[in-house]
VOGU-3710 file (C-alpha; in Angstrom, 3 decimals, decimal comma):
1> xxxxxxxxxx> 0,000/0,000/0,000  0,942/3,215/-0,648  2,786/5,234/1,769  5,344/6,391/3,965  6,970/3,095/4,509  10,733/2,753/4,411  11,885/0,083/2,029  14,765/-1,768/3,629  17,602/-3,476/1,827  17,682/-7,245/2,353
11> xxxxxxxxxx> 20,410/-8,048/4,854  20,583/-11,810/4,753  23,903/-13,502/4,152  24,967/-14,898/0,826  24,720/-18,438/2,161  20,993/-18,024/2,756  20,570/-16,314/-0,592  22,056/-19,374/-2,231  19,976/-21,864/-0,265  17,314/-23,628/-2,315
21> xxxxxxxxxx> 13,754/-23,001/-1,196  12,233/-26,317/-0,236  9,078/-26,870/-2,217  9,535/-23,605/-4,095  11,849/-24,518/-6,915  11,717/-22,364/-10,028  9,213/-23,456/-12,643  10,601/-25,355/-15,615  11,553/-23,049/-18,452  9,021/-24,680/-20,766
31> xxxxxxxxxx> 6,114/-24,222/-18,342  3,733/-21,401/-19,209  2,690/-19,632/-15,980  -1,039/-19,345/-15,559  -0,652/-16,132/-13,576  -3,261/-13,415/-13,858  -2,259/-9,759/-13,999  -4,261/-6,881/-12,562  -3,833/-3,337/-11,267  -4,613/-1,683/-7,964
41> xxxxxxxxxx> -5,543/1,987/-7,971  -7,919/4,084/-5,879  -9,041/6,209/-8,830  -12,172/5,285/-10,753  -10,799/7,383/-13,615  -8,474/4,475/-14,384  -11,302/2,507/-16,003  -11,876/5,128/-18,701  -8,218/5,717/-19,457  -7,394/4,650/-23,008
51> xxxxxxxxxx> -4,135/2,896/-22,122  -5,838/0,930/-19,366  -8,733/-0,127/-21,575  -6,263/-1,326/-24,178  -4,749/-3,815/-21,695  -8,153/-5,485/-21,283  -7,343/-6,613/-17,732  -9,824/-8,653/-15,694  -8,403/-8,124/-12,180  -8,396/-4,929/-10,097
61> xxxxxxxxxx> -7,755/-4,186/-6,430  -9,159/-1,501/-4,149  -8,639/-0,972/-0,427  -11,096/0,438/2,089  -10,934/1,292/5,817  -12,394/-1,384/8,062  -15,187/0,986/9,108  -16,121/2,032/5,561  -19,769/1,063/5,995  -20,121/3,876/8,523
71> xxxxxxxxxx> -18,397/6,414/6,257  -20,945/7,576/3,701  -18,616/9,290/1,246  -16,100/6,480/1,160  -18,837/3,861/0,917  -20,309/5,636/-2,104  -16,871/5,870/-3,675  -16,308/2,148/-3,090  -19,697/1,308/-4,558  -19,040/3,369/-7,664
81> xxxxxxxxxx> -15,632/1,716/-8,123  -17,024/-1,810/-7,740  -19,985/-1,189/-10,023  -17,712/0,284/-12,683  -15,322/-2,663/-12,431  -18,149/-5,177/-12,647  -19,734/-3,374/-15,610  -16,411/-3,697/-17,429  -16,274/-7,434/-16,726  -13,570/-7,166/-14,070
91> xxxxxxxxxx> -13,146/-9,052/-10,803  -12,370/-6,635/-7,954  -10,385/-7,662/-4,892  -11,561/-5,512/-1,973  -8,984/-5,276/0,786  -9,736/-4,090/4,322  -7,234/-1,532/5,593  -6,554/1,045/8,276  -8,551/4,188/8,983  -5,387/6,300/9,201
101> xxxxxxxxxx> -1,834/5,836/8,001  -0,158/7,529/10,961  2,606/5,183/12,071  1,815/3,109/15,167  -1,305/5,186/15,844  -4,013/3,460/13,813  -6,967/2,433/15,982  -7,387/-1,336/16,141  -10,945/-2,614/16,219  -11,925/-5,258/18,711
111> xxxxxxxxxx> -12,714/-8,659/17,241  -16,400/-7,990/17,915  -16,228/-4,618/16,129  -14,384/-6,163/13,183  -17,019/-8,923/13,015  -19,824/-6,375/12,932  -18,326/-3,842/10,519  -16,697/-6,288/8,129  -19,740/-8,536/8,237  -21,814/-5,590/6,975
121> xxxxxxxxxx> -19,191/-4,876/4,338  -19,142/-8,448/3,045  -22,945/-8,630/2,828  -23,007/-5,333/0,952  -20,272/-6,268/-1,492  -21,600/-9,757/-2,140  -24,772/-8,027/-3,293  -22,640/-6,166/-5,815  -21,026/-9,364/-7,061  -17,656/-9,129/-5,273
131> xxxxxxxxxx> -16,016/-12,523/-4,694  -12,473/-11,679/-3,543  -11,757/-10,177/-0,116  -8,631/-9,351/1,866  -8,643/-9,633/5,666  -6,185/-6,807/6,420  -3,963/-4,971/4,011  -0,208/-5,127/4,719  -0,855/-6,435/8,198  2,770/-6,261/9,403
141> xxxxxxxxxx> 3,423/-2,641/8,508  3,432/-0,029/11,265  0,732/2,074/9,619  -1,738/-0,779/10,153  -3,378/-1,550/13,504  -2,210/-5,166/13,263  1,466/-4,260/12,844  2,405/-5,532/16,305  -0,311/-8,160/16,713  -0,307/-11,163/14,384
151> xxxxxxxxxx> -2,746/-12,601/16,939  -5,351/-10,023/15,923  -4,547/-10,572/12,264  -5,329/-14,272/12,749  -8,570/-13,593/14,636  -9,668/-11,084/11,995  -9,016/-13,673/9,288  -11,299/-16,145/11,022  -14,078/-13,534/11,138  -13,582/-12,604/7,479
161> xxxxxxxxxx> -13,543/-16,251/6,436  -16,818/-16,947/8,254  -18,466/-13,820/6,834  -17,480/-14,613/3,244  -18,020/-18,344/3,176  -21,376/-18,402/4,865  -22,554/-16,584/1,733  -20,251/-17,967/-0,943  -18,533/-21,312/-1,483  -14,783/-21,724/-1,251
171> xxxxxxxxxx> -14,797/-22,530/-4,979  -16,402/-19,226/-5,923  -14,976/-16,781/-3,382  -11,464/-16,166/-2,110  -10,168/-14,676/1,143  -6,618/-13,355/1,375  -5,894/-14,617/4,875  -2,665/-12,733/5,485  -1,165/-9,839/3,547  2,425/-8,806/4,300
181> xxxxxxxxxx> 5,157/-6,408/3,256  8,589/-7,906/2,554  10,318/-6,163/5,445  12,612/-7,512/8,193  10,806/-9,753/10,652  8,127/-10,834/8,190  8,848/-14,554/8,662  8,402/-14,212/12,437  5,102/-12,409/11,890  3,879/-15,202/9,590
191> xxxxxxxxxx> 4,902/-17,864/12,082  3,032/-16,200/14,916  -0,037/-15,719/12,692  -0,268/-19,417/11,857  0,520/-20,456/15,417  -2,414/-18,352/16,635  -4,769/-20,195/14,273  -3,830/-23,324/16,253  -5,959/-25,959/14,551  -4,845/-27,596/11,325
201> xxxxxxxxxx> -8,285/-26,860/9,903  -7,821/-23,106/10,244  -4,241/-23,271/9,039  -5,432/-25,038/5,893  -8,136/-22,424/5,429  -5,453/-19,711/5,506  -4,596/-20,691/1,947  -4,310/-17,390/0,097  -1,470/-15,107/1,152  -0,765/-11,646/-0,228
211> xxxxxxxxxx> 2,786/-10,414/-0,740  3,871/-6,796/-1,149  7,385/-7,325/-2,456  8,468/-3,776/-3,225  11,857/-4,333/-1,637  12,705/-7,392/-3,719  11,507/-6,083/-7,064  13,124/-2,665/-6,662  16,413/-4,137/-5,381  16,540/-6,919/-7,992
221> xxxxxxxxxx> 16,395/-9,525/-5,238  14,476/-12,716/-4,470  15,431/-13,084/-0,826  12,309/-11,842/0,926  9,735/-13,197/-1,464  11,443/-16,560/-1,144  11,486/-16,292/2,651  7,775/-15,445/2,811  6,823/-18,365/0,571  9,030/-20,769/2,488
231> xxxxxxxxxx> 7,632/-19,760/5,891  3,993/-19,901/4,767  4,464/-23,335/3,231  5,869/-24,646/6,501  2,350/-24,178/7,867  0,244/-24,769/4,754  1,773/-26,815/1,942  -1,133/-25,983/-0,334  -0,814/-22,201/0,043  -1,364/-19,927/-2,951
241> xxxxxxxxxx> 0,288/-16,529/-3,306  -0,916/-13,274/-4,809  1,392/-10,310/-5,268  -1,407/-8,094/-3,967  0,668/-4,937/-4,216  3,902/-4,534/-6,082  5,529/-2,361/-8,712  8,388/-0,182/-9,794  9,134/2,875/-7,679  9,607/5,971/-9,776
251> xxxxxxxxxx> 10,123/7,963/-6,618  10,123/7,208/-2,906  12,365/8,694/-0,248  16,143/8,940/-0,472  16,697/5,465/-1,870  14,570/6,037/-4,965  15,192/9,670/-5,882  13,253/11,582/-8,465  13,358/15,333/-9,003  10,041/16,425/-10,562
261> xxxxxxxxxx> 11,640/19,669/-11,722  14,256/17,822/-13,783  13,167/15,986/-16,959  16,442/14,029/-16,919  15,880/12,892/-13,332  12,317/11,848/-14,112  13,480/9,898/-17,168  16,113/8,004/-15,144  13,608/7,247/-12,404  11,037/5,938/-14,880
271> xxxxxxxxxx> 13,616/3,665/-16,503  14,625/2,310/-13,079  10,971/1,667/-12,259  10,437/-0,133/-15,578  13,274/-2,510/-14,737  11,564/-3,211/-11,412  8,263/-3,972/-13,168  10,168/-6,500/-15,248  11,460/-7,992/-11,994  7,864/-8,498/-10,826
281> xxxxxxxxxx> 7,189/-10,820/-13,729  10,535/-12,592/-13,326  9,742/-13,307/-9,667  6,286/-14,578/-10,541  7,751/-16,952/-13,126  10,361/-18,180/-10,682  7,821/-19,066/-8,006  4,923/-20,101/-10,166  5,498/-23,738/-9,173  5,327/-22,630/-5,524
291> xxxxxxxxxx> 1,800/-21,327/-5,967  2,028/-17,741/-7,282  -1,292/-17,100/-9,030  -1,943/-13,368/-9,351  -0,166/-10,021/-9,634  -1,758/-6,678/-8,764  0,533/-3,867/-9,867  0,246/-0,697/-7,810  -0,635/1,719/-9,182  -1,989/3,217/-12,389
301> xxxxxxxxxx> -1,719/7,002/-12,041  1,588/8,429/-10,849  2,060/11,874/-9,367  5,347/12,715/-11,116  7,195/12,294/-7,799  5,443/15,227/-6,212  2,491/15,816/-3,882  -0,833/16,764/-5,407  -4,349/17,378/-4,189  -6,048/14,066/-4,896
311> xxxxxxxxxx> -7,504/12,650/-1,685  -9,680/9,850/-2,974  -9,313/7,618/0,069  -7,662/7,628/3,459  -3,924/7,326/3,001  -3,838/8,540/-0,572  -2,689/12,024/0,386  0,001/10,709/2,724  1,510/8,747/-0,159  1,737/11,827/-2,234
321> xxxxxxxxxx> 3,229/13,956/0,514  5,942/11,324/0,867  6,575/11,469/-2,868  5,458/7,854/-3,324  5,113/7,304/-7,054  4,797/3,875/-8,662  2,388/4,832/-11,437  2,413/3,031/-14,766  1,336/6,303/-16,368  2,203/9,867/-15,473
331> xxxxxxxxxx> -0,098/12,276/-13,748  -1,297/13,556/-17,121  -2,029/10,003/-18,284  0,874/9,590/-20,701  2,461/6,123/-20,529  5,716/5,345/-18,769  8,262/2,683/-19,784  6,940/0,345/-17,103  3,709/0,004/-19,062  5,669/-1,547/-21,920
341> xxxxxxxxxx> 6,832/-4,252/-19,505  3,207/-5,039/-18,688  2,276/-5,245/-22,365  5,226/-7,525/-23,024  4,196/-9,869/-20,207  0,619/-10,041/-21,452  1,826/-10,919/-24,948  3,834/-13,727/-23,407  2,989/-16,233/-20,713  0,811/-14,130/-18,369
351> xx> -2,958/-13,866/-18,564  -5,608/-11,289/-17,764
//
């Protein structure tokens, strides 16, 4: 998810980097990955953008605060987004998220409050035809209320699972049980999450796991994605993985500089981001045999590395103040080099 997060360089030793991932060997070169590609963006304007329509994608992702059903404006915005996606023949993944992106300050709902609010949300969205839900976006990041409590993340998953599957079969609907950023400590967080589920039944139900692998794809690394997959599969050998948020950083903090006043700087940053988008597809190919099924690139509209006034959903403005820019097109809608990487993948072994 967007934001103010600090991407940290992998710090594992070369011995670990060379260690084969048990049960996660690269797919044979001749195998054609059946991996679906989508885009996450909070702007409904994406659907009418000519470059987006040309891709003919079937998967989109949108995140909402856990209390969205009590927030009239945001609920209407969510409804409009879902109805537009469905009218275009797309399958939206709706991901529950925080109400504020202030680090370590987000209010955490009680399990009873989550059950009530998210239960309402699921009933509402099922009526609109939504079949894919995420329990809690980027659960281990410090802008989320679950950042220090994998126990709550596990309990919230159980409530989401019950809410979704009492209305929709496991064949028709999907629940992203756990959604994590590839930051230090992620394996420990995953372990504690699955331990809290306790029973083998619930561990098996926690089948779909979301990965936000910004660090790996922008550092040309596999270390953290590999570590996440390995740890999850220790608890659930049948796990499936979605890159629920990933992409090439045109600009973010000191490590990914971009000067919006300099055309040369912007050009270099866009080329660097395009290489990272290519890394997304390389990683997906590598771990296809380990259960990677979907990619949601974040996001569509960039902000040319500078803040702007769009405040379409909680957290959007904070991204822009931090200079977070991973857009596949510029603020004015003109395509960036990263979009060519997406087109190339769709002409090859990836599907819509």
